[in-house]
C-alpha positions, 0 to 999 in steps of 0.5 A: 791229167791236168791239175785244177787250180786252187779255188778262192773262198767265198766272202764270210761275214759274222752274223753278230747281234744286228739284223742281216740286210739280205737285200743289200747282200743280194744287190751285190750279186756275189755269194756270201757266207753268214757265219753263225746266222742260225746257231741259236736254232734248236735243231742246230743244237740237237745236231751238235749233240748227235745225229740221233738227237737231231732225228728225234727232234725232227720226228716230233714235227712229222706230219706222217706223209710219205717222203720222196727218197733217193737212194744210190748204190755205194759205187756212185759215192753219193753223187746223184748223176747219170748212167753211162749212156746219159739216158737214165739216172744212176739212183732210185726214187721211192716213197717211204715214211720218215721213220724208215728213212731215219732207220736206214740212215742209222743202220749205216751211220758208221759206214762211210762206204755204204749206200747214199740216202737223200731227201731233197727239197721237201716243203717244210710247212707241209711235211713238218708243220711246226718245225718252221715256227721254231727252226727257220731264219727271221726273214722280216724284211719287206722284200720277203713280205712282198715275195715270200720264200719257198722254205724246204728241208733237205736230209740225208747222209753223205751225198753230192748234188751235181753242179746245177743252177736254180732260177731263184735266189737262195739262202741255204742254212746248214742245220746238221752236219757240214756242207760245201758249196762250189759256186760258179757265176752264170757266165761260166755256163759254156765252161761247165759242159751242161748235160742233157735238158732231160732227164735231169737228176733234180729238175735242172740241167747239171754239169757233166764235170765232177767239181771234186775231181775234174777230168781236165783232159776230157773237159779242158774248158772247166779249168776256166770255170774253176778260175772263176769259182769259189768254195763256201764251207758251212758249219752247223748254223752257218748260212749262204746267200747267193743269187739266182742262176749261179751254178753250184755243187753241194756236198753233204759231208757228215754221217747225217746232214740237214739243210733248210733253204729259202728260195725267192725271186722278186718278180710277179707271180704272173711272169713265166719261167725264162726256160720256156723262152729258151726252149722256144728259142731252140725251136725257132732260132738256134738252127737259122743262118748265122746272119739271121741269128745275129739280127735276132740278137739285136732285136732281142737286145732292143725288145727284151734285154735293154731298157724295158721302157725303150721300145715303147717310149716313142709311142703314145700310151694307147698304141703301145700294146704288148710293149707297155709294162706287163701286168697280170691281165696283159700277161694272160693276153700274151700267154693266150697269143703265144698258145694260139701261135704254137698250136698251129 
């Protein structure tokens, strides 16, 4: 098997005493580790004391709602993925109270080869009211006031989230335990060998390649992805900011791990997800003759990917119709028009 190339390290800045300019960091469109950004948070201190102290601290804020919990057999080695035929997932999902989740983790706390337990993307304010008031980052910039982030908590033992992308920008703060992110820029999609559109382990397409031990004989183009990749290692209290659509594999490395993350996107709420467009593109464009697809590529560049003002600039305002800037009302009309065409 071919050996993968060494990976470069993600840029690191120190949190220091001043305010972090998240908007400026995001504008650079490159991942950045902010060392020590959450170091003073109480949950970080509890986690440095012991896993049990961190669990006791979190339990103080438990609202009592059952959590969605994923469990994996020891043989998957914590990586939530597919069964061999790719039509089903290799882990189980169930609902259980927080106390049972923690009891299961504590029972195998010193067993590195035991089953994996994972509570993913759980709304912090709903399930742990009050924790957000004491253990979240100070995101006071106007950017966040205009586009409030979705704040989620992730908990478990040693687990691996297979390489995937998110459609929002992300700030991920390691609260308890160490985390390793392996990050790939969006233009590496073809070299990541994406899996099925559905089912998926967590709602998004995942790479078929395990970035920890890639099989470059089976997936040779992954070597190019690794050449563009970078690794971000987070200690408790460190945060990582990275842009939307960057692919990332996430490894929780310790006996008990907690991460709080912040997803946000600077787009109006009335905008649809581009995944809808991609799915419709599969239906309407993918299997057309190549010369037609190239013509439609030029059309999309003109109407969608180019300057948004270009297509309507030579028309009087009253004649621009759908080419005018999109607002909530025009979005509703476009959506109705699309539904009418799809329901033929």
